[in-house]
MIDOSE-1310 file (N, C-alpha, C; in nm, 2 decimals, decimal comma, always signed):
residues 253
xxxx	+8,08/-3,24/-3,33/+8,17/-3,34/-3,28/+8,13/-3,37/-3,14; +8,15/-3,50/-3,10/+8,11/-3,55/-2,97/+8,21/-3,50/-2,86; +8,16/-3,45/-2,75/+8,24/-3,41/-2,64/+8,30/-3,53/-2,57; +8,42/-3,51/-2,52/+8,49/-3,62/-2,44/+8,43/-3,63/-2,30
xxxx	+8,46/-3,73/-2,24/+8,41/-3,76/-2,11/+8,47/-3,65/-2,01; +8,59/-3,61/-2,03/+8,65/-3,51/-1,94/+8,58/-3,37/-1,96; +8,55/-3,34/-2,08/+8,48/-3,21/-2,11/+8,34/-3,21/-2,04; +8,27/-3,32/-2,06/+8,14/-3,33/-2,00/+8,15/-3,32/-1,85
xxxx	+8,25/-3,38/-1,79/+8,27/-3,37/-1,64/+8,28/-3,23/-1,60; +8,37/-3,15/-1,67/+8,39/-3,01/-1,63/+8,27/-2,93/-1,65; +8,20/-2,95/-1,75/+8,07/-2,88/-1,77/+7,97/-2,90/-1,66; +7,96/-3,03/-1,62/+7,87/-3,07/-1,51/+7,91/-3,01/-1,38
xxxx	+8,04/-3,01/-1,36/+8,09/-2,95/-1,23/+8,06/-2,80/-1,23; +8,08/-2,73/-1,34/+8,05/-2,59/-1,35/+7,91/-2,55/-1,32; +7,82/-2,63/-1,38/+7,67/-2,61/-1,35/+7,64/-2,63/-1,21; +7,70/-2,73/-1,14/+7,67/-2,76/-1,00/+7,72/-2,64/-0,92
xxxx	+7,84/-2,59/-0,95/+7,89/-2,48/-0,88/+7,80/-2,36/-0,89; +7,75/-2,33/-1,01/+7,66/-2,22/-1,03/+7,53/-2,23/-0,94; +7,47/-2,35/-0,94/+7,35/-2,38/-0,86/+7,38/-2,36/-0,71; +7,49/-2,41/-0,67/+7,53/-2,40/-0,53/+7,54/-2,25/-0,49
xxxx	+7,60/-2,17/-0,59/+7,62/-2,03/-0,56/+7,48/-1,96/-0,55; +7,39/-2,00/-0,64/+7,25/-1,93/-0,63/+7,19/-1,97/-0,50; +7,19/-2,10/-0,46/+7,13/-2,14/-0,33/+7,19/-2,07/-0,21; +7,33/-2,05/-0,22/+7,40/-1,98/-0,11/+7,35/-1,84/-0,10
xxxx	+7,33/-1,78/-0,22/+7,28/-1,64/-0,23/+7,15/-1,62/-0,17; +7,05/-1,72/-0,20/+6,92/-1,72/-0,14/+6,92/-1,73/+0,01; +7,01/-1,82/+0,06/+7,02/-1,84/+0,20/+7,07/-1,71/+0,26; +7,16/-1,64/+0,19/+7,21/-1,52/+0,25/+7,10/-1,41/+0,25
xxxx	+7,02/-1,40/+0,15/+6,91/-1,30/+0,14/+6,81/-1,33/+0,25; +6,77/-1,45/+0,27/+6,67/-1,49/+0,37/+6,72/-1,47/+0,51; +6,84/-1,47/+0,53/+6,90/-1,45/+0,67/+6,95/-1,31/+0,69; +6,95/-1,22/+0,59/+7,00/-1,09/+0,60/+6,91/-1,00/+0,67
xxxx	+6,94/-0,94/+0,78/+6,85/-0,85/+0,86/+6,80/-0,74/+0,78; +6,88/-0,68/+0,69/+6,82/-0,57/+0,61/+6,71/-0,61/+0,52; +6,73/-0,73/+0,46/+6,63/-0,79/+0,37/+6,50/-0,82/+0,45; +6,52/-0,88/+0,57/+6,40/-0,91/+0,65/+6,33/-0,78/+0,69
xxxx	+6,40/-0,68/+0,73/+6,34/-0,55/+0,77/+6,27/-0,49/+0,65; +6,33/-0,50/+0,54/+6,26/-0,44/+0,42/+6,13/-0,51/+0,39; +6,13/-0,65/+0,40/+6,01/-0,72/+0,38/+5,90/-0,69/+0,48; +5,95/-0,67/+0,61/+5,85/-0,63/+0,71/+5,79/-0,50/+0,69
xxxx	+5,88/-0,40/+0,64/+5,83/-0,27/+0,61/+5,73/-0,27/+0,50; +5,75/-0,36/+0,40/+5,66/-0,37/+0,29/+5,52/-0,43/+0,34; +5,53/-0,53/+0,42/+5,41/-0,59/+0,48/+5,33/-0,49/+0,56; +5,40/-0,41/+0,64/+5,34/-0,31/+0,73/+5,27/-0,20/+0,64
xxxx	+5,34/-0,16/+0,53/+5,28/-0,07/+0,44/+5,15/-0,12/+0,38; +5,15/-0,24/+0,34/+5,04/-0,30/+0,28/+4,92/-0,32/+0,38; +4,96/-0,35/+0,50/+4,86/-0,36/+0,61/+4,79/-0,23/+0,64; +4,88/-0,12/+0,64/+4,82/+0,01/+0,66/+4,73/+0,05/+0,54
xxxx	+4,76/+0,01/+0,42/+4,67/+0,04/+0,31/+4,54/-0,03/+0,32; +4,55/-0,16/+0,37/+4,43/-0,24/+0,39/+4,34/-0,17/+0,50; +4,41/-0,12/+0,61/+4,33/-0,06/+0,72/+4,26/+0,07/+0,67; +4,33/+0,14/+0,58/+4,27/+0,26/+0,52/+4,15/+0,23/+0,44
xxxx	+4,16/+0,12/+0,36/+4,04/+0,08/+0,28/+3,93/+0,03/+0,36; +3,96/-0,04/+0,47/+3,86/-0,09/+0,56/+3,79/+0,03/+0,63; +3,86/+0,13/+0,67/+3,80/+0,25/+0,74/+3,71/+0,32/+0,64; +3,76/+0,33/+0,51/+3,68/+0,40/+0,41/+3,55/+0,32/+0,39
xxxx	+3,56/+0,18/+0,38/+3,44/+0,10/+0,37/+3,35/+0,12/+0,49; +3,40/+0,12/+0,61/+3,32/+0,14/+0,73/+3,25/+0,27/+0,72; +3,32/+0,38/+0,68/+3,25/+0,51/+0,66/+3,14/+0,51/+0,56; +3,16/+0,44/+0,45/+3,05/+0,43/+0,35/+2,93/+0,36/+0,41
xxxx	+2,96/+0,25/+0,48/+2,85/+0,17/+0,54/+2,77/+0,26/+0,64; +2,85/+0,34/+0,72/+2,78/+0,43/+0,81/+2,69/+0,53/+0,74; +2,75/+0,58/+0,63/+2,67/+0,68/+0,55/+2,54/+0,62/+0,50; +2,55/+0,49/+0,44/+2,44/+0,43/+0,39/+2,34/+0,40/+0,50
xxxx	+2,39/+0,36/+0,61/+2,30/+0,33/+0,73/+2,22/+0,45/+0,77; +2,29/+0,57/+0,77/+2,23/+0,69/+0,81/+2,12/+0,73/+0,70; +2,15/+0,71/+0,58/+2,05/+0,74/+0,47/+1,93/+0,65/+0,48; +1,95/+0,52/+0,51/+1,84/+0,43/+0,53/+1,76/+0,47/+0,65
xxxx	+1,82/+0,51/+0,76/+1,75/+0,55/+0,88/+1,67/+0,68/+0,85; +1,73/+0,77/+0,77/+1,65/+0,89/+0,73/+1,53/+0,86/+0,65; +1,55/+0,77/+0,55/+1,44/+0,73/+0,47/+1,33/+0,66/+0,55; +1,37/+0,58/+0,65/+1,27/+0,51/+0,74/+1,19/+0,62/+0,82
xxxx	+1,26/+0,72/+0,86/+1,20/+0,83/+0,93/+1,10/+0,90/+0,84; +1,14/+0,92/+0,72/+1,04/+0,99/+0,63/+0,92/+0,90/+0,60; +0,94/+0,77/+0,59/+0,83/+0,68/+0,57/+0,74/+0,68/+0,69; +0,81/+0,67/+0,81/+0,73/+0,67/+0,93/+0,65/+0,80/+0,95
xxxx	+0,71/+0,91/+0,91/+0,64/+1,04/+0,93/+0,53/+1,06/+0,82; +0,54/+0,97/+0,72/+0,44/+0,98/+0,61/+0,32/+0,89/+0,63; +0,30/+0,85/+0,76/+0,19/+0,76/+0,78/+0,06/+0,82/+0,74; -0,04/+0,74/+0,70/-0,16/+0,79/+0,66/-0,24/+0,85/+0,78
xxxx	-0,32/+0,95/+0,74/-0,42/+1,00/+0,84/-0,56/+0,97/+0,80; -0,65/+0,98/+0,90/-0,79/+0,96/+0,87/-0,87/+1,05/+0,95; -1,00/+1,07/+0,91/-1,09/+1,16/+0,99/-1,19/+1,07/+1,06; -1,19/+1,09/+1,19/-1,29/+1,02/+1,27/-1,41/+1,11/+1,28
xxxx	-1,52/+1,08/+1,20/-1,64/+1,16/+1,20/-1,73/+1,14/+1,32; -1,77/+1,25/+1,38/-1,87/+1,24/+1,49/-1,81/+1,24/+1,63; -1,68/+1,26/+1,64/-1,62/+1,27/+1,77/-1,51/+1,38/+1,77; -1,47/+1,41/+1,90/-1,36/+1,51/+1,91/-1,22/+1,46/+1,92
xxxx	-1,21/+1,33/+1,94/-1,08/+1,27/+1,97/-1,05/+1,14/+1,90; -0,93/+1,09/+1,91/-0,89/+0,96/+1,85/-0,88/+0,86/+1,96; -0,86/+0,73/+1,91/-0,85/+0,63/+2,01/-0,70/+0,62/+2,06; -0,67/+0,52/+2,14/-0,54/+0,51/+2,20/-0,43/+0,46/+2,09
xxxx	-0,48/+0,41/+1,98/-0,39/+0,37/+1,88/-0,34/+0,48/+1,79; -0,39/+0,60/+1,81/-0,36/+0,71/+1,71/-0,33/+0,84/+1,79; -0,27/+0,93/+1,72/-0,24/+1,06/+1,77/-0,33/+1,17/+1,71; -0,39/+1,25/+1,79/-0,48/+1,36/+1,75/-0,39/+1,47/+1,68
xxxx	-0,42/+1,50/+1,55/-0,36/+1,61/+1,49/-0,44/+1,74/+1,51; -0,57/+1,73/+1,50/-0,65/+1,84/+1,54/-0,80/+1,80/+1,54; -0,88/+1,86/+1,62/-1,02/+1,84/+1,62/-1,09/+1,96/+1,56; -1,21/+1,93/+1,51/-1,28/+2,04/+1,44/-1,43/+2,01/+1,43
xxxx	-1,49/+2,07/+1,32/-1,63/+2,05/+1,30/-1,65/+2,01/+1,15; -1,74/+1,92/+1,13/-1,77/+1,87/+1,00/-1,83/+1,98/+0,91; -1,77/+2,01/+0,80/-1,83/+2,11/+0,71/-1,85/+2,05/+0,57; -1,95/+2,10/+0,49/-1,97/+2,06/+0,36/-2,07/+2,14/+0,29
xxxx	-2,11/+2,10/+0,17/-2,21/+2,17/+0,09/-2,35/+2,14/+0,14; -2,44/+2,24/+0,13/-2,57/+2,22/+0,18/-2,64/+2,11/+0,11; -2,72/+2,04/+0,18/-2,80/+1,92/+0,12/-2,89/+1,96/+0,01; -2,93/+2,09/+0,00/-3,02/+2,13/-0,10/-2,95/+2,19/-0,22
xxxx	-2,82/+2,20/-0,22/-2,75/+2,26/-0,33/-2,75/+2,17/-0,46; -2,75/+2,23/-0,57/-2,73/+2,15/-0,70/-2,59/+2,14/-0,74; -2,50/+2,23/-0,68/-2,36/+2,23/-0,72/-2,28/+2,20/-0,59; -2,16/+2,26/-0,59/-2,07/+2,25/-0,47/-1,99/+2,12/-0,47
xxxx	-1,93/+2,09/-0,36/-1,85/+1,97/-0,35/-1,92/+1,85/-0,28; -1,89/+1,73/-0,32/-1,96/+1,62/-0,26/-1,89/+1,57/-0,13; -1,76/+1,60/-0,12/-1,69/+1,54/+0,00/-1,70/+1,64/+0,12; -1,72/+1,59/+0,24/-1,71/+1,68/+0,36/-1,57/+1,70/+0,40
xxxx	-1,55/+1,80/+0,48/-1,42/+1,84/+0,53/-1,42/+1,85/+0,69; -1,31/+1,82/+0,75/-1,30/+1,85/+0,89/-1,24/+1,99/+0,91; -1,32/+2,08/+0,94/-1,28/+2,22/+0,95/-1,22/+2,25/+1,09; -1,11/+2,32/+1,09/-1,04/+2,35/+1,22/-1,11/+2,45/+1,30
xxxx	-1,09/+2,45/+1,43/-1,14/+2,55/+1,52/-1,06/+2,68/+1,52; -0,92/+2,66/+1,51/-0,83/+2,78/+1,52/-0,80/+2,83/+1,38; -0,89/+2,91/+1,32/-0,89/+2,95/+1,18/-0,78/+3,06/+1,17; -0,72/+3,06/+1,05/-0,62/+3,16/+1,01/-0,67/+3,21/+0,87
xxxx	-0,71/+3,34/+0,87/-0,76/+3,39/+0,74/-0,66/+3,45/+0,65; -0,69/+3,45/+0,52/-0,60/+3,52/+0,43/-0,64/+3,66/+0,39; -0,58/+3,71/+0,29/-0,61/+3,85/+0,25/-0,72/+3,87/+0,14; -0,75/+3,76/+0,08/-0,85/+3,77/-0,03/-0,99/+3,80/+0,02
xxxx	-1,07/+3,87/-0,06/-1,20/+3,91/-0,02/-1,30/+3,83/-0,11; -1,43/+3,82/-0,06/-1,53/+3,74/-0,12/-1,57/+3,81/-0,25; -1,61/+3,73/-0,35/-1,67/+3,78/-0,48/-1,81/+3,73/-0,49; -1,88/+3,77/-0,60/-2,02/+3,73/-0,62/-2,04/+3,58/-0,64
xxxx	-1,96/+3,52/-0,72/-1,97/+3,38/-0,75/-1,87/+3,29/-0,68; -1,92/+3,23/-0,57/-1,83/+3,14/-0,49/-1,91/+3,02/-0,44; -1,83/+2,92/-0,41/-1,89/+2,80/-0,34/-1,91/+2,84/-0,19; -1,99/+2,75/-0,13/-2,02/+2,77/+0,02/-1,99/+2,64/+0,09
xxxx	-1,95/+2,66/+0,22/-1,94/+2,55/+0,31/-2,02/+2,57/+0,43; -2,10/+2,47/+0,47/-2,19/+2,48/+0,59/-2,14/+2,38/+0,70; -2,19/+2,41/+0,81/-2,18/+2,31/+0,92/-2,27/+2,19/+0,90; -2,25/+2,09/+0,98/-2,33/+1,96/+0,96/-2,41/+1,93/+1,09
xxxx	-2,52/+1,86/+1,06/-2,61/+1,82/+1,17/-2,65/+1,68/+1,15; -2,67/+1,61/+1,27/-2,73/+1,48/+1,27/-2,88/+1,49/+1,23; -2,93/+1,40/+1,15/-3,07/+1,41/+1,12/-3,14/+1,28/+1,17; -3,26/+1,30/+1,23/-3,33/+1,20/+1,29/-3,26/+1,15/+1,42
xxxx	-3,32/+1,06/+1,49/-3,25/+1,01/+1,61/-3,19/+0,87/+1,58; -3,16/+0,85/+1,45/-3,09/+0,73/+1,42/-2,96/+0,72/+1,49; -2,89/+0,83/+1,51/-2,76/+0,84/+1,57/-2,76/+0,82/+1,72; -2,88/+0,83/+1,78/-2,89/+0,81/+1,93/-3,00/+0,90/+1,98
xxxx	-3,03/+0,89/+2,10/-3,14/+0,96/+2,16/-3,10/+1,11/+2,17; -3,20/+1,20/+2,12/-3,18/+1,34/+2,13/-3,06/+1,39/+2,05; -3,03/+1,33/+1,94/-2,92/+1,37/+1,85/-2,96/+1,46/+1,74; -3,09/+1,46/+1,70/-3,14/+1,53/+1,58/-3,10/+1,68/+1,59
xxxx	-3,05/+1,73/+1,48/-3,02/+1,87/+1,47/-2,89/+1,92/+1,54; -2,83/+1,83/+1,62/-2,71/+1,86/+1,69/-2,59/+1,86/+1,59; -2,50/+1,96/+1,61/-2,39/+1,98/+1,52/-2,28/+1,87/+1,54; -2,21/+1,85/+1,43/-2,12/+1,73/+1,42/-1,97/+1,77/+1,44
xxxx	-1,90/+1,71/+1,53/-1,76/+1,73/+1,54/-1,68/+1,63/+1,46; -1,55/+1,65/+1,45/-1,46/+1,55/+1,38/-1,32/+1,56/+1,44; -1,24/+1,46/+1,41/-1,10/+1,46/+1,46/-1,02/+1,40/+1,35; -0,90/+1,47/+1,32/-0,80/+1,41/+1,23/-0,70/+1,34/+1,31
xxxx	-0,68/+1,21/+1,27/-0,60/+1,12/+1,35/-0,49/+1,06/+1,27; -0,37/+1,03/+1,33/-0,26/+0,96/+1,26/-0,23/+0,83/+1,34; -0,24/+0,71/+1,28/-0,21/+0,59/+1,36/-0,06/+0,60/+1,41; -0,04/+0,55/+1,53/+0,09/+0,56/+1,59/+0,19/+0,46/+1,53
xxxx	+0,15/+0,35/+1,48/+0,24/+0,25/+1,43/+0,21/+0,20/+1,29; +0,10/+0,23/+1,24/+0,06/+0,18/+1,11/+0,06/+0,29/+1,00; +0,07/+0,25/+0,88/+0,09/+0,34/+0,77/-0,03/+0,33/+0,67; -0,11/+0,23/+0,67/-0,22/+0,21/+0,58/-0,35/+0,22/+0,66
xxxx	-0,45/+0,29/+0,60/-0,58/+0,31/+0,66/-0,69/+0,27/+0,56; -0,79/+0,20/+0,61/-0,89/+0,14/+0,52/-1,03/+0,15/+0,59; -1,13/+0,21/+0,52/-1,27/+0,21/+0,57/-1,34/+0,09/+0,50; -1,40/+0,00/+0,58/-1,47/-0,11/+0,52/-1,62/-0,09/+0,55
xxxx	-1,70/-0,08/+0,45/-1,85/-0,07/+0,47/-1,90/-0,21/+0,48; -2,01/-0,22/+0,56/-2,07/-0,35/+0,58/-2,01/-0,44/+0,69; -1,92/-0,39/+0,77/-1,86/-0,46/+0,88/-1,84/-0,36/+0,99; -1,85/-0,41/+1,12/-1,81/-0,33/+1,23/-1,69/-0,39/+1,30
xxxx	-1,62/-0,48/+1,24/-1,50/-0,54/+1,28/-1,40/-0,55/+1,17; -1,27/-0,53/+1,20/-1,17/-0,53/+1,10/-1,14/-0,67/+1,05; -1,08/-0,68/+0,93/-1,04/-0,81/+0,88/-0,91/-0,86/+0,95; -0,88/-0,99/+0,95/-0,77/-1,04/+1,02/-0,64/-0,97/+0,98
xxxx	-0,55/-0,93/+1,07/-0,43/-0,86/+1,04/-0,44/-0,71/+1,04; -0,56/-0,66/+1,06/-0,58/-0,51/+1,07/-0,63/-0,47/+1,21; -0,60/-0,35/+1,24/-0,63/-0,30/+1,38/-0,74/-0,19/+1,37; -0,84/-0,21/+1,45/-0,95/-0,11/+1,45/-0,91/+0,03/+1,50
xxxx	-0,95/+0,13/+1,43/-0,94/+0,27/+1,47/-1,07/+0,31/+1,53; -1,18/+0,29/+1,46/-1,31/+0,31/+1,52/-1,42/+0,24/+1,43; -1,54/+0,22/+1,48/-1,64/+0,16/+1,40/-1,77/+0,24/+1,42; -1,86/+0,23/+1,33/-1,99/+0,30/+1,34/-2,08/+0,27/+1,22
xxxx	-2,15/+0,37/+1,17/-2,24/+0,35/+1,06/-2,22/+0,44/+0,94; -2,25/+0,39/+0,82/-2,23/+0,48/+0,70/-2,33/+0,59/+0,71; -2,29/+0,70/+0,65/-2,38/+0,82/+0,64/-2,37/+0,88/+0,50; -2,48/+0,94/+0,46/-2,48/+1,01/+0,33/-2,61/+1,10/+0,33
xxxx	-2,63/+1,17/+0,22/-2,74/+1,26/+0,21/-2,87/+1,17/+0,18; -2,98/+1,23/+0,21/-3,11/+1,16/+0,19/-3,13/+1,14/+0,04; -3,18/+1,03/-0,01/-3,19/+1,00/-0,15/-3,28/+1,11/-0,22; -3,38/+1,17/-0,15/-3,47/+1,26/-0,21/-3,41/+1,40/-0,22
xxxx	-3,30/+1,43/-0,16/-3,23/+1,56/-0,16/-3,16/+1,58/-0,29; -3,14/+1,71/-0,32/-3,08/+1,74/-0,45/-2,93/+1,71/-0,45; -2,86/+1,74/-0,34/-2,71/+1,73/-0,35/-2,66/+1,59/-0,32; -2,56/+1,55/-0,39/-2,49/+1,42/-0,36/-2,38/+1,44/-0,27
xxxx	-2,37/+1,34/-0,17/-2,26/+1,34/-0,08/-2,18/+1,21/-0,09; -2,05/+1,22/-0,05/-1,97/+1,10/-0,03/-2,02/+1,02/+0,09; -2,01/+0,89/+0,08/-2,03/+0,81/+0,20/-1,92/+0,83/+0,30; -1,95/+0,85/+0,43/-1,85/+0,86/+0,53/-1,89/+0,76/+0,64
xxxx	-1,79/+0,73/+0,72/-1,82/+0,64/+0,84/-1,82/+0,72/+0,97; -1,94/+0,73/+1,03/-1,96/+0,81/+1,15/-1,95/+0,72/+1,27; -1,88/+0,77/+1,37/-1,85/+0,69/+1,49/-1,99/+0,64/+1,55; -1,99/+0,52/+1,60/-2,11/+0,47/+1,66/-2,15/+0,55/+1,79
xxxx	-2,05/+0,60/+1,86/-2,08/+0,68/+1,98/-2,06/+0,82/+1,95; -2,16/+0,88/+1,89/-2,14/+1,02/+1,84/-2,14/+1,12/+1,96; -2,06/+1,23/+1,93/-2,05/+1,34/+2,02/-2,11/+1,47/+1,95; -2,11/+1,58/+2,02/-2,17/+1,70/+1,96/-2,09/+1,82/+1,99
xxxx	-2,10/+1,92/+1,91/-2,04/+2,05/+1,93/-2,12/+2,13/+2,03; -2,06/+2,20/+2,12/-2,13/+2,28/+2,22/-2,21/+2,39/+2,16; -2,34/+2,39/+2,20/-2,43/+2,50/+2,16/-2,49/+2,48/+2,02; -2,46/+2,36/+1,96/-2,52/+2,34/+1,82/-2,64/+2,25/+1,82
xxxx	-2,75/+2,31/+1,86/-2,88/+2,23/+1,87/-2,99/+2,29/+1,77; -2,96/+2,40/+1,72/-3,06/+2,47/+1,63/-3,05/+2,41/+1,49; -3,17/+2,39/+1,43/-3,18/+2,33/+1,29/-3,14/+2,44/+1,19; -3,02/+2,42/+1,13/-2,98/+2,51/+1,02/-2,98/+2,44/+0,88
xxxx	-3,00/+2,31/+0,88/-3,01/+2,24/+0,76/-2,90/+2,27/+0,65; -2,78/+2,25/+0,70/-2,67/+2,26/+0,60/-2,63/+2,13/+0,55; -2,51/+2,08/+0,58/-2,47/+1,94/+0,55/-2,53/+1,85/+0,65; -2,62/+1,75/+0,60/-2,69/+1,67/+0,69/-2,64/+1,52/+0,68
xxxx	-2,64/+1,46/+0,80/-2,60/+1,32/+0,81/-2,72/+1,23/+0,83; -2,74/+1,15/+0,74/-2,85/+1,04/+0,75/-2,78/+0,91/+0,75; -2,84/+0,81/+0,82/-2,79/+0,68/+0,81/-2,82/+0,62/+0,67; -2,75/+0,51/+0,64/-2,76/+0,44/+0,51/-2,82/+0,30/+0,53
xxxx	-2,92/+0,26/+0,46/-2,98/+0,13/+0,47/-2,96/+0,05/+0,34; -2,96/-0,08/+0,35/-2,94/-0,16/+0,24/-3,07/-0,17/+0,15; -3,05/-0,17/+0,02/-3,16/-0,18/-0,07/-3,13/-0,30/-0,16; -3,20/-0,41/-0,14/-3,18/-0,53/-0,21/-3,21/-0,52/-0,36
xxxx	-3,15/-0,59/-0,44/-3,17/-0,59/-0,59/-3,03/-0,62/-0,65; -2,97/-0,52/-0,71/-2,83/-0,54/-0,75/-2,74/-0,56/-0,63; -2,77/-0,50/-0,52/-2,70/-0,53/-0,39/-2,75/-0,67/-0,34; -2,67/-0,76/-0,34/-2,71/-0,90/-0,31/-2,76/-0,92/-0,17
xxxx	-2,87/-0,99/-0,15/-2,93/-1,02/-0,02/-2,97/-1,17/-0,03; -2,91/-1,25/+0,06/-2,80/-1,22/+0,15/-2,67/-1,20/+0,06; -2,57/-1,15/+0,13/-2,55/-1,13/+0,27/-2,62/-1,01/+0,33; -2,66/-0,91/+0,25/-2,72/-0,79/+0,31/-2,87/-0,82/+0,33
xxxx	-2,93/-0,74/+0,42/-3,07/-0,75/+0,46/-3,14/-0,62/+0,42; -3,25/-0,63/+0,35/-3,32/-0,52/+0,30/-3,36/-0,43/+0,41; -3,33/-0,30/+0,40/-3,37/-0,20/+0,50/-3,28/-0,20/+0,63; -3,18/-0,28/+0,63/-3,09/-0,29/+0,75/-2,98/-0,18/+0,74
xxxx	-2,96/-0,10/+0,85/-2,85/+0,01/+0,84/-2,71/-0,06/+0,82; -2,63/+0,01/+0,74/-2,50/-0,04/+0,70/-2,40/+0,01/+0,80; -2,33/-0,09/+0,86/-2,22/-0,06/+0,95/-2,09/-0,03/+0,87; -1,99/+0,02/+0,94/-1,86/+0,05/+0,88/-1,76/+0,04/+0,99
xxxx	-1,63/+0,02/+0,95/-1,52/+0,02/+1,04/-1,40/+0,08/+0,97; -1,32/+0,15/+1,04/-1,20/+0,21/+0,99/-1,08/+0,13/+1,05; -0,99/+0,08/+0,97/-0,89/-0,01/+1,02/-0,75/+0,04/+0,97; -0,65/+0,00/+1,04/-0,51/+0,04/+1,00/-0,42/-0,08/+1,01
x	-0,31/-0,07/+0,93/-0,22/-0,18/+0,92/-0,08/-0,13/+0,89
């Protein structure tokens, strides 16, 4: 059944009154000091929670930074080393770890090791005793005067060096200057055993300005250092020149 006009008016008036009551209640809540204080307390609590999270995040960042710095230190401490053959010291770009004397297998041996070693001066012995079948290590001598005036038969020093700022080390045969972007540690000439000798040696780069061990002038013919010259054929000439001594350079980056 249809509502009368009077009934519709009363219903509308009632709804209006309810709305006014709700609005009045909201106004009361927004101006109530206790409500405002409660809202402020809630905001302060949330702010404190945010500050705690920020501090925890800051602590995590500091931990990660510390770990990264530690790793950088390990990487820095792990820089490559190299042996400067023929001298007692390193250049100004590197730190001397120790100086010693070149040692290796005799040039006349049919066995033994091919690589030379930089043997320390301050030896520390172990408790093992020698047996019948063992390898041997000899001192080294410059052969001929290729290495300089009055160098023949003189004993060979060496130095173990660590670059101060670089982590990669490269020996380049056939050059006495480094490639662009690399720093020279030292330069000189390639050395190996004589081709007619029995024992095979690794190529090493001997400093151009060779030095000697004190008192080592007697010919003992152990590990011998000869210069290396180019032999054209499979080795392309040019750029190489037949019979020309091969230079070398040790570089770091």
